[in-house]
C-alpha positions, 0 to 999 in steps of 0.5 A: 595416702596423705599424712593428714588422712593417716593421722585421722585414721590413727586418731580414730583407732586410738579413740575406739581401741585405746592409745596402745593400739598405736604402738602396735601399729607402728610398723608398715601401716597402709590404708586402702582407699576406694575409687571414690575416696572412701576408706576400705581396709587397713593393713599392717605389713601384708596382713589385713588388720581392720576393715571399714564398715561402709555404713558408719566408717567404723574400723572393725578388727579382722582376726589379725587385728583382734590380736592387737586390741585390748578389749577382751572377753575370756571364756571357759574351757568348756565353751572354747570348742564351740566359739572356735566353730563360730558360735556366739558366746553365752553368758554362763561361759564368760569368765571375764570382760576387760576394757569393754562396754556393750557395742565394742568389738572384742577379742575372745580368748579361752582361759588358757590364753588361746585366741578364738575369735572377734565379735561385738559385745552385747552385754556389760560385765555387770549384766553378765554377772547379774543375769547370767543368761543370753548372748554376750558376744556375737562373733564376726570371725572365728579361728575355726578348727583343724577339720575346717 
């Protein structure tokens, strides 16, 4: 992987997830490329942190990558077991939304600080507070339970 491609990927990650992501990716940062030259995956050490969506080239955080991003949705304690199982986050259980707008990939945490999953934010903080109904985060990955 040439230095120009690495710099471009770092720039895209910084643009989408904020400049703090670059500090967190300062370790052994590796990019996997397909046979045709398209970007596929981004690793930090041995851990897969981002996959590249084929349709538009957007980097999507995995469970490991979600721990690095600052776009966060915090849910109530009552909702945590359901989110841990992979259920979508509903508006009435949202405590706070930080640094994110609809369409962003967000990390989901419980009020206790427990990491629960990662998904796409569907509603803004103002919409959640005013309407109070509907799906706020469609989960892509979840941590699962000990029974899984």
